[in-house]
C-alpha positions in Angstrom: -8.7 -5.2 16.6 -5.6 -7.3 16.7 -6.0 -11.1 17.0 -3.5 -13.8 17.1 -3.2 -16.7 14.8 -4.7 -19.2 17.2 -7.9 -17.1 17.6 -8.3 -16.8 13.8 -7.8 -20.6 13.4 -10.3 -21.3 16.1 -12.9 -19.0 14.6 -12.5 -20.5 11.1 -12.7 -24.1 12.6 -16.0 -23.2 14.3 -17.4 -21.3 11.3 -16.7 -24.1 8.8 -17.2 -27.1 11.2 -13.6 -28.3 10.8 -11.0 -29.4 13.3 -8.3 -27.1 14.3 -5.7 -29.4 12.7 -7.6 -29.3 9.3 -7.6 -25.5 9.4 -3.9 -25.3 10.3 -3.1 -27.7 7.4 -5.1 -25.5 5.0 -3.4 -22.3 6.2 0.1 -23.8 6.2 -0.3 -25.5 2.8 0.3 -22.3 0.8 3.5 -21.6 2.6 4.7 -25.2 2.1 4.0 -24.8 -1.6 6.0 -21.6 -1.8 8.9 -23.2 0.0 8.8 -26.2 -2.3 8.9 -24.0 -5.5 11.6 -21.8 -4.2 13.8 -24.7 -3.1 13.7 -26.1 -6.7 15.9 -23.2 -7.7 13.9 -22.1 -10.7 13.5 -18.6 -9.2 9.9 -18.4 -10.2 7.7 -15.6 -8.8 4.8 -16.9 -6.9 1.7 -14.8 -6.5 -0.9 -15.6 -3.9 -4.0 -13.5 -4.6 -4.9 -11.0 -1.8 -1.6 -12.0 -0.1 1.3 -10.9 -2.1 4.2 -11.9 -4.4 7.1 -14.1 -3.3 10.3 -13.6 -5.2 13.8 -15.1 -4.8 16.6 -12.6 -5.3 19.2 -14.5 -7.3 22.0 -12.3 -5.9 20.9 -13.3 -2.4 21.1 -17.0 -3.3 24.6 -16.5 -4.6 25.6 -14.8 -1.3 24.1 -17.5 0.8 25.9 -20.3 -1.2 29.2 -18.4 -0.9 28.7 -18.2 2.9 28.0 -22.0 3.0 31.1 -22.7 1.0 33.3 -20.6 3.3 32.3 -22.7 6.3 
C-alpha cells in the first residue's frame, strides 16, 4: 500500500491534532540537523534510529572541492 508524503503528513496531523505545518516541521527537522552536522565538515556519522546511518565520504568531498576549484 504505497502512500505519498502528503497523505502521511495529513494522517499524522489528524491523529495528533496538529497542523500540517507543524508535522512538516517535525519531519523535516531531522534532515536539517543532518545537513547542519555534515556542513560543519567534521565527517561525523549520524544515526537516526529506525531510519539509517548518514556518512560523509571524505574522498567524495575532496572530489567535489576539486571540481569547484576547476570552475
